[in-house]
C-alpha atoms as one frame of an Amber mdcrd trajectory, in Angstrom:
protein
 113.222  44.569  44.322 112.452  44.013  48.123 115.173  41.954  49.597 113.607
  38.882  51.165 113.112  38.634  55.153 113.039  35.834  56.102 110.928  34.875
  59.427 109.803  32.304  61.692 107.114  30.994  62.371 105.392  30.455  65.657
 103.978  27.317  65.204 107.979  25.646  64.855 109.445  27.582  67.322 108.561
  25.050  70.205 109.157  22.021  68.234 113.284  21.964  67.455 114.088  22.503
  70.766 111.918  20.141  72.192 113.635  17.606  70.200 116.674  18.532  70.466
 115.777  18.106  74.704 114.229  14.266  73.654 117.903  13.704  71.939 119.889
  15.572  74.247 118.572  13.536  77.314 119.468   9.940  74.813 122.912  11.380
  74.003 123.427  11.948  78.176 122.428   7.941  78.556 124.373   6.867  75.930
 127.445   9.113  77.096 127.590   7.149  80.559 127.108   3.945  79.311 127.687
   3.308  75.866 130.868   5.829  75.651 132.603   3.723  78.000 133.829   0.044
  76.784 131.008  -2.433  77.722 134.013  -5.182  78.566 135.099  -2.844  82.294
 137.228  -0.427  80.745 137.171   2.034  83.834 137.879  -1.183  85.792 140.617
  -1.751  84.331 142.139   1.354  84.716 141.930   1.247  88.015 143.080  -1.849
  87.890 146.261  -1.190  85.377 147.313   0.650  88.287 148.552  -2.178  90.329
 152.371  -4.150  89.172 150.750  -7.443  88.910 147.509  -6.082  86.718 150.199
  -4.455  84.230 152.123  -7.024  83.155 148.972  -9.393  82.926 148.770  -9.037
  78.611 145.138  -9.333  79.702 144.892  -6.067  81.725 145.030  -3.881  78.870
 141.959  -3.517  76.438 141.455  -2.035  73.008 139.632   1.839  73.594 136.392
   1.887  72.680 135.963   3.207  69.440 132.653   4.935  70.348 134.353   7.436
  72.643 136.595   8.815  69.600 132.922   9.039  67.518 131.925  10.857  70.432
 134.371  13.251  70.509 133.952  13.644  66.508 130.468  14.285  66.874 130.860
  16.393  69.356 133.387  19.070  67.063 131.125  18.795  64.869 128.001  19.975
  67.010 130.489  22.992  68.512 131.703  23.950  64.659 127.738  23.800  63.791
 126.846  25.785  66.864 129.656  28.251  65.844 128.336  28.963  62.764 124.481
  29.642  63.825 125.964  31.945  66.549 128.015  33.941  64.211 124.946  33.982
  61.759 122.967  35.550  64.279 125.847  37.937  65.502 125.937  39.493  61.714
 122.206  39.183  61.323 120.525  40.126  64.100 116.751  39.736  62.312 118.015
  36.048  61.198 117.765  35.094  65.076 114.131  33.974  65.337 115.125  31.508
  62.663 117.939  30.414  64.177 116.256  30.052  67.590 115.737  26.550  67.174
 119.021  25.511  65.182 120.801  27.178  68.229 118.923  25.674  70.546 119.116
  22.126  69.802 122.858  22.307  68.946 123.816  23.883  72.416 121.900  21.388
  73.823 123.947  18.944  72.133 127.284  20.348  72.768 126.187  20.794  76.268
 125.707  17.020  76.741 128.660  15.925  75.001 131.350  18.039  76.427 130.090
  16.678  79.389 130.255  12.787  78.666 133.138  12.416  76.518 136.253  12.328
  78.497 138.918  14.712  78.320 141.371  12.540  76.830 139.495  11.549  73.403
 140.491  12.250  70.785 138.514  12.937  67.491 138.817  10.427  64.454 140.653
  11.991  61.210 137.492  13.140  59.877 137.815  16.524  58.448 135.635  19.165
  59.457 134.626  22.451  57.198 136.436  25.439  57.602 135.584  27.949  60.528
 132.443  29.882  59.443 132.699  32.733  57.293 129.494  34.514  57.286 128.366
  36.050  53.904 127.344  39.582  53.535 123.757  39.247  52.794 120.778  37.975
  55.177 119.431  35.458  52.753 123.227  34.310  51.190 123.905  33.471  55.213
 120.529  31.709  55.955 121.777  29.658  52.873 125.333  28.805  54.447 123.490
  27.310  57.192 121.248  25.322  55.975 123.661  23.964  53.519 126.026  22.956
  56.730 123.002  21.461  58.097 122.453  19.183  55.671 125.985  18.308  55.406
 125.407  17.785  58.872 123.062  15.269  59.230 124.600  13.489  56.459 127.659
  12.948  58.784 125.230  11.997  61.383 124.251   9.604  59.497 127.125   7.910
  58.316 128.166   7.716  61.748 125.315   6.083  63.353 126.496   3.426  60.775
 129.839   3.541  62.401 128.549   3.295  65.775 129.129  -0.040  68.067 126.694
   0.846  70.587 122.725   0.031  68.924 122.079   2.776  71.706 124.841   5.421
  70.189 123.859   4.530  66.872 120.342   5.770  67.566 121.302   8.664  69.292
 123.029   9.715  66.242 120.725   9.007  63.479 118.027  10.944  65.700 120.313
  13.955  65.586 121.033  13.574  61.970 117.257  13.470  61.665 117.187  16.811
  63.231 120.373  18.835  61.315 117.483  17.301  57.857 114.722  18.713  59.780
 116.992  22.291  60.324 117.481  22.005  56.690 114.021  22.078  54.985 113.090
  24.096  57.804 115.677  26.915  56.849 114.995  26.151  52.842 111.038  26.443
  53.721 112.026  29.481  55.085 114.027  30.611  51.613 111.342  29.561  48.974
 108.529  31.828  51.171 110.405  34.740  51.275 111.588  34.454  47.570 107.701
  34.045  47.192 106.916  36.840  48.686 109.516  39.118  47.195 108.513  37.833
  43.337 104.834  39.049  44.587 105.754  42.166  45.878 107.556  43.304  43.216
 105.127  41.984  40.667 102.544  44.601  42.423 101.756  47.722  40.106 103.867
  50.649  41.363 106.673  48.368  43.297
């Protein structure tokens, strides 16, 4: 039986990167305004250098929880990008199929990396293990589809947890983007399986 060879339809190639650009722009905006505490933490940081300010109980304010949340989102997006890139390196023929996912996650990582403060630490939410790419091309694509579905569910939970309404909307959009990727890859797998079954059913195959 011939092995399914998924390939990306041209009609979908531009949809996902365009959506990633829109979501990425929103992430950049929220990261600048929403991932810094709304009560003026930057000003407090400058004021804390003064002995008078540091002696006042009101000078120390709680850290914005969205900063840690954004750091966790960045870590998850980095790991997803690593998985997609590792899959393309091992299975070159999947490059066109995964081009949209690669572009979307790369955009998210770029923008979040610029926005999340260096000192920020991610919450203690376990990330998946380092990606192990299956030997078979179809199995590798199935693994990416499952990872996208898991990431989408994670971003949906993070959207509920976000304090900033704008950041929550961005996370919801990122969740939808991963869900779209999962559906996109699943559709390719189903089409490839149908094509392989049809080819196997032909006389003389």
